N, C-alpha and C positions, 0 to 999 in steps of 0.2 A: 339521664346521666347522656353524657358525652358518649358512653360505651354504647348504649342502646340507639342513640340517634345514628352512629354509624351502622348500626347492624339493619334497621330500618331501613337508611338511602340506600344499602345496598343490597339488600333485597328486592325493595322497589324499582333499582338499576337493573337487576338482573332481570326480571318479570318484563319491565321495559324491553328489555334486549331479545328478551325471549319473544315477547308480540313482535316487534318489528324482524323478526327474522323470521317468523310464521306470516306474516303478513309478504316479506320478499319472497316466500319462496311459493305464496298462493299464486302473486304475480308472475314467478317464474312459471307457476302450471298453467297460469291463463295466455302466456307467451308460446309456451308448446304446445296448450291446444290450440293455439293463433296457426300455427306452423306449419302442425296437421290440417290446419284445416285449410292452409291457402295450397297445399302441397295437394288436395285431392281437389279444389278447386282447379288447378292448374290442369291434373290429369282429363278434366273434365271440359276445360277448352281446348286442349291439345287434339280429345276426341270428337269435338263439335258435337255433341250429345244432348238428349235433351235436357238436364239440369241447368249446360252452357244455352243449351237457348230461352230457361224459363228466367238463367239469372239476367242475362240480354237485355231481357223486359221489361228489369226495373227502372225504377223512376230513381230520384235522386233522393238523399239522405235526410232532406227538413220535408219530405209528402208528410208529417202525420202520423202512419202507417208503420206499426208496430212493424222491425225486422230479424229475421233469427240472425244466429253469430256466422251461418255462412253468407248469410246475403248480405251483412258489415262488412263484413270483410271484401267480401266482392266490389263493395261499392267503393271500400277505401283505395283501391288499388284497382279500379277499372281499364286506367291506361297499360300496364303491365300485363292482366291477363288477356284480355283483347291482341294484343301482342303476339301471341305464344304462335306459332306457325302450325297453324291444323296438321291432323294425318288422315290419310282418306287411303280409303281401299280400291284397289284396280284391278283389270280383269286380268293383265298379263306381268308378268315378269321382262325387267328390261335387261338383260345379262349381254343381248348384243351390244349394249353400249362399251365401249372401253376405256377402262378406268384404270391405271394403272400405278398402283399410290407407293413405286418399288422403280429402279431401275437394276431393272434385270441382270446387264452388267458388272454393278457394284455386287463384287462377290463378299467384299469386308464391309464392316459399319461407317458410316459416313465421319462419325470421331477420328476413323482409325487411318483418314489419308489429310493430304496436305490439299487448301485450296485451288491449287494449278492442278492437283493430278485431278479434281474433281469437275475445277472449269472444262480439262479437256476430255471427260467422260461426257461430260452435259452435250461439247460441243459434238461429240464422235457421235451418240445418239440423234439430237439433233441433225446432223449431216447423212448419217445415214437411214435414219426410219420415218425421218421425217420431213426429206429434202422436197424442194417444191410445193409445201405445204407452207398457209397461214401460218405465220406463230401469233398466239394472243399469250402475253404474260400478266399475272394477275396476281397481288401480295395485298396487305393488309399490317394496319398497326397499332398501337395503344396506348393510349396517354397513361402517366399514370394518377389521373383522376378517372380514368374508364372511360375518356370519349373514344371511338373507332374509326381508322379514315383505312377507304377501299381505294385502289393506285388500278387501274385497268391499260395493260398499252399493247394496241395492235403493232409491234413492229413494220409486221409488211407494207399495211396501209397508212402507218404513221399517224395515228389515231392516240391521243391518251385523254382518259376521263379518270376524275380524283371526284369522290365524295364523300365527305363526312355523315357518319349515321347519326341518325336521331337519337335511337335509343343505345345506352350502354350496354354490349353483348360482351362473351368471351372471344378470344381470340379466333381461337376456331367456326365460330359462327360466321365472323368477320368476314376469314377469308373465303366461306364456303358461299355468303353474300355476295362477295367479288366475282367470284367463280360467273353467278347468277347475274350479274350488272354485265360479264363478257356474253355469258350466254347471248344474254338481249342486244347486244350490240351486234353478234353474229346474225342472229334472226333482225334487224333490222335494215344490214347492211345485206342478207341474202349471201353470204360467204359459207363455201361449201369445202369441206373434206380440212378442217381449222385444226390445227393442234393447239389447245388452251394449257399452258403450263404455268403451274401455282408450285409454291415451293411448301406446303400446307400437306403434310401425311396422314395426319387428322383430320383435315378436310377430302381427302381422296380414300380415305378410309371411310367416312362415314356414309361417301354416295356411293363405293361400291358396295355396304351394306345395304342402304336402302334401293339400290340396284336391282338384287335376290329378294326383294321382298315386296308383296302385293298388298301390304298394309306401311305407307310408306311419307313422310315428311315432305309438306305440300312446295317447300321451297326447293329439297332434290328432285323431288317427281317433276318441276315445272325442268330443273337443270338437265336432267336425264330426256324429259322428253323432247326438248331443244337439240340435245346432241342426238340424239336417235334422228330427227326429221333434218339437221344439216349435218349427217355424217361426221360428228367432231368428236377428235378422242381427247381423252382427260388426263395428262401426264405431269405426276409430283418430279421435282429436278431440287437437287441442294441448292439451296438459297445459302446468296451473300460469300460466292467464291467468283467474282468478276465475269457474272457472265447478264451481259448487257439488259438484255432485256428484264431481266431480274433487279439488277439495280435500277430502271428508269420506272417500272412498278412500284419500289419500294420507296424512289425519294415520289413520285405521285403519290403516294398512301401518306408519307408524312406530311407532303404540300396541304394534303385536306385537312389534317390536323390544325394546323397553322392558319390556315384562311379561313377555312370553313364556310365558304359562300355556296357554295350547293348543298344541302341536305336531302339525305333519303329518309323516306320513310319507312322504317323498315320493321320484317317481320325479330323476334326472337325465339328462339330456342327452349324450350321448358328449363333445361340445368341453366340457363339465364335466371329465367323467373323465382327459381328456387335457389341457385346463391345469393339473389337480392335477397329474399326474404331473411336467409341465412345470416346474410352479414348485418342485416337493422333489426334484425333479433338476439343476435351476441351481443351487438353494443349497448343493445339497452339494458341488457340483464346484467351486465360489468357496471352497466351505471347503475344501477340501483343498489345492487350489493354492495358497491362503495360508499353511497350514500345509508344506507341502512345498519350496514358493520363495517364500519372505519376500519384500513388492513385485512379484511377477511379475504380469506381466497377459499374461493371456490371453483363449482363445475363453471361456473360461466366465466371466468376467468380462461379458464381452460378452451370455452366455447370461440373468446373473443380470438387465442390465439388462432387457432384454429379455421376460423372464417378469416384471419390475415393472410396464413399461412395460403391457404386457399384464392386470396386477394393478389398474392403479390404471383402467384401458378399463374395468370392471366392478363398480368401487368406484360407488357412487351413493345420493345421502343428498338425493335430492328437492328442487332446484334450486328455491324457489318465486322469482314474479318481482315479491312485495311487497315495495314504498319502503319503508324509514323513516319520511318523510312523510307516506307515503300511511296508516299504521298511525295513526298520529300522530291522523289528522286523521277517522280512522272511531273509532264504539259500535259493534262486533262482538256482539250476542246472541244469534244464528241458532243453533237447534239447542240450543237451555237447558230446550229439554221442558217450557215453560212456560207456564199459563193466562193471566199477569196477569206482567207489566215494566214499570207504573208505578215502582217501588222504586226498579229499579233503574235506568231513565234518571233519574230525580231526584235521586241521588246524582250521576251524572255533570255533570246539570244544575246544581248549588248551586255550582260555581264559573261564575260569569258570563261570565269570558274562556275558559273550560276550553269551556262551550257555544258560543260564535262563532266556535270553530274548528275543531269539529267539522261535518263536510261530506256524511260515509257513517254511515248508521246502519242495519246490516243484523237485522232482527226476525225472518228469514227459520223454517222448518221449528219451530215454535212449535204451541202450544195454545189460540193466543191467539182469541179470540170479541168481540172489543173492539177500538180502536187505543189508544194509552196518549195523553191527553189532553197530557202531559208533552214531546211532539215539539213544539209552539209555541214550545219555550223556547228549540231550536237556529236562531236565528235565521237561521244562513247553510247551515239543511242542501240540500241538492243531489240526493242520491242517498237513495231510500228504496227498501227491499225487504219486504215484507210475504208475501210468496212461501208457499206452502205452510203455511197459517193455517187458522181456521175462521171469516174473519169475513164477515159477513152484509151489516155496511153502512161504507160511510167516512164518517168524519164530517166536519162545516164545519171540524173545527180543520186538516185539512190543507190547505185553500183559505192559508190561515197560511203554510206554507211556502215558499219559494223555489225550489221544485224545478226539477230538470230534467230527471231520470230515477224513476217513482213502479212499482214492480215489484211486482202486487197480481194474482201466479198460482196458482191451482190453493185457492181459496178459495169460499165461500157466495154469493158476491153473485148478485142479481137484479137487473131492470131498475127497484126500486124502492130501491135501495141508495145508489145515488151521487147527492151532493147535488146542487141545481137548479142550482148557478152551480160546477160542477167544476172547481176549479183556479183558480177567476175571477181571484183575486190573484196566481197564478203562472202565467198563462197567458200571456204572452209569453214567460215562458221554458223550459216544458218541453220537451221532445225526444224524450223514450221516454217510450212508457206501455202497460204491457203488464198484458191484463184476463185474460186467454187461463184456462181451465180454470175457467173457474164456471159460472154459469146462468142467461146473458141469452137472453132469448129476441127481442130487440131490440134493434138496432145503439144504443146508446145515443149521442142526440142530445146530449149534454153535450159531448160530445168534438169535435164540430165548430168549437165556440169556440177551441181551442186552435190558434191560427195557427200556430205556430214548432214545431210537431210533425212532426219525422224519422222515427222508427219506429212502427209503431202494431200492436199484436199481438191480436187479440179471437177468434184460435184457438180451437179446444177448448170452445166453448159450445152453445147450440142459436138462432143466430139465424139466422131466416128473410129477412129483406131488408135492402139495404146502403140507409141513408139518400142521396138525390139530393143533399142538401147536400153530399155527401162532396167535391167539388171545390174547397171552401174551402182544404180542408187544403193550403195551393198549396206549402211545403214536404218535404211527403212526399212519403219515399225506397224507406220498405218498409210496405205491408201487408198483413199475415198474416190470412185470413178463414177457414184451413181447418178441417175438422172440425166444422163447423155444421150449418146445412141450408136452407141457399140455395140457392135455383132461379132467380132471375133478378139480371142486375147490370146497373147503372143506365148509362145514353150517357153519365153523367156523368164517371164513371169514368176517360176518358180524357180531363178538363181535370187531371189529375196530372201534371202537364208534367216533374217531377223526380223521378216515379217509377221506379225500378233493380227493385223485386223486387216482384212479386206472385203471393201464395199465396191459390186458391183450392182447392185442390185436396178429397177427403171430402168433398161438397158435393152439392147436386142439378142442379146445371147440362146443360143441354139443350141451350143453346145461349150466344155470347157478341155482344156487342155492338161493332156494327162499326167503333165509336169505339177500339175499343182500340187502329187500328194509328195515334191521335193522341200516345201513349207511345211518342215517337220516341228515350226514352235507357232506356227495360224493357230490363234483361238478363236477368232471370229470369222464367218465367211457368211454374206449376207449376199442372197441372190433374187430376191424374192422381185417379182414383176419383172420377167423376165418371157424368152421363148422356148425354155427347158424341157423338153421331154425326157432326159433320163441324166445322169452324173458319170461321169467315169469312174469307173470298180475303183480308181490307184485311190481314190479318196478316202476306204475305209480305213488306210493307212496312216491316217493325222490323228494322231493319240492324243497332241493334245487340243484339238479342236472340243471347244462347250457352247460353241451359240452359231447354227445351221440356218441360214433362213429361207426357203424354198415357195413360200403363199405365193396365188398370184401364176404359176408358173403350170404350161401345160402336162404337166407329168402325167407318165401313163400311170393308169389304173386297173393293169391286169397286166399277167403277165402275159409275154407271148411266145404261143403255141408251137406255130408253125412259120418257117418265113420261108419268100421264095429268095433257092436256091439255085443262079445260074449253072451250067452246067460245066466243071472246071477245065482249062486247057490242057491240052499233052505236056505243053514245060510243066504246067501246075502238078499233074500226075507224076510227072519223070520227078521233078526235085519232092516230092513229098517220098517215092520210095526209096529214091537215092538215104534220104536222113530218116524213115523209119526204119529201116533196115539197114542201117551205120554203114553202107556200099564205100570203102572206101576211095578213094582218090587222091592224086597227086596237083600239082601245075601241070604238068606233062600230059595228062590225058584231056583235061576239058579245056578250052577254048577261057580266056581272062575273063570277058561277058558271064558265061553262068557260072564262074566260082561265085564273082560276086551276084548273082541272083540267090546261090546258094544260101550264101550267109545272110539272107535276108527274111530265110525261117523264120515264125511264129509257132509259140507253143498253143496246143490246144488250153484254154483254162478249165477244162472238165480233170479233175484229178485222175478219173475212171477210165482216161484216153487218153494214149500216148503218141497221139498224131500233133503233125504238124499244118502250117496251112502257107499260103506264101500273097498272093492275089485275090486268089478265092475265097471269102470266107461267111461264117455265119454271124449277123447283128443279134445278140438275146439280149433282153432284159432280164433282170434279176433282182429280184425285192431283199433288202439286207437288214431287219430291225434294227434300232437305234432307239436303246430304253427299253425294252421292252413294249416301246406304245407305240413308234408308228413306224411305218414300212416304208422304205424309199430306192427307189428303181434304179442302179446304178447298171452301166454297159457293158458287157464282155464280148468277146469275138470266141467262134469256136470252129471249129474246122470243118465239120458235118452237120449237118439237123438232127442226126441220128443221138449228136452228145445235148441236144437240150433235154430230153429227159431225164437223163441222166444228174442235172447239175441238183435239181433238188438235191440230191445225196452227196454234195461237197462236204470236206471237211468244215466241220461247224467250228474252229477254228479259226480260219477264214475271216469269219464276224466279228464285229467289235461286241465287245462287253457290255454290259448296262452301263457302266462307271465312264466308259468313252465320251459321251455326251450328256449334256445336262440341259440343254434347249437345243428343239428343232421343234421350226417354226412351218407349219405346213398348211396353215389358212386363219 
């Protein structure tokens, strides 16, 4: 009857479902087997071993010969496997190549800082560490469909490269390939001592890991070998924080995705190949389960979710930090490649209300030979960027703008290029002035009147002196004078009470003033590439100093045991006797000149000696430990050569603790 038929039908349906489920599981196992084989083949391809060589010799699938499972998998996905970058064994490490996956000056996480702070920090590093070098930026972008584009921007030579990758990769691989393209550009042009700037910490860490291994990824090996040959430093910088070169590289990578006119035959890394198979297998498994068991939920669905999650990790579309409000207040005419921008600014300033809203004008990276006079129409202008042009003078119109930031780096300004009353009308508000990379031969005295100035950049000029009135800039926090011809720093620098960073690298300094010890808030002191043989002893009192760069200086490398000492004069000997024996005298006893002479007595720094000296002294070099790792020479003055031997037993408390400094660069 009906009941019997229903029982029979239900039994048949149950058996059929079990059959379909068993079939699905077998196909799932088949896919798992295929996935394992793909992983194994990929390892052979990366290692470029005998198995890979045999697989490459296979002919097409329709040659009539029976193929093994591994051979079939290889031939079906040959273009993926053959694109995997090989690993090679090398005879030496490349640890001398500088790859910096972080900024030493960044002691907190990027996410904890505002974009403006990160921008200033990045520019500070470029000004101090890499002043005078060719700056080359790289970046990569990835579209939601997996296509990758890379951009390379040589800021110094104004070269732009935008290419699309033929094979899909992860964003980390694309960033690494962008570095490779930049290195090839360096090699083709014969550029030496460049700094390559990337915002990918993953790519930097990948290169640093390969640098320390003799079994290296072929792409990484090519990058590192070229970096060694051309003395290139690879440096990470924060991305999307208004650093001009990084923004251009990002735009180039996006443009490569949009037009796709130039495509690069690229390698992929092994993790790219594995991801490709994982995503393909997951979608197949999920499809079969939906066919065989409608509504069923099993491991396949989880696998697809995992694959989707993984895919989302590598989707990258350059998340810029620019806010809408800031864009509305900014006129960006940078990189327009124009000699004149008056008409462009006039169109903006026609509307009085619009002109009043503008706070930032970017005219950088053009061919301007004069500053547009229409800037005076922007009554609330705060930030003006005129960098990387051909300006030979700054007109008086600049003084009519209420600026807080003025950037005029990399132009043709000389000592006669500034108005006599530089920014006199807005002097109370200017906080940042960048005149680096020009042709100044003397410290511009007009700057001294800018009493609100916090950041002053004068690096990369030909300045031979520093104004003794520098102390008047009492709000100054950063003073950058690297890459000049300065041979002496005035004592008045020690009166800059709020100074946090002092950049004096790449000059002709042979000594530092002792007054530098008064800079109690100083955190960074960069002195590399000078002629320093010792440091003033007073430097050890800088308890907030966290960065001291001394490399490329002829610093003393051993203790000075004996110093030539000229015999002291009778006046010197008499003065020492009066002081050490505490002989009392009054104004009526001695001439005024002798009383003044006695007042100039200096105490011997040897704690075991109670002596004094006047004009005759022994210069002694004492080495002081920093961080328990480095020993730096400090100059001290002694009254006699006999005191030299006793200085080693001086009070250990005078030496800094290991927590005093976090970074000392000696080479």
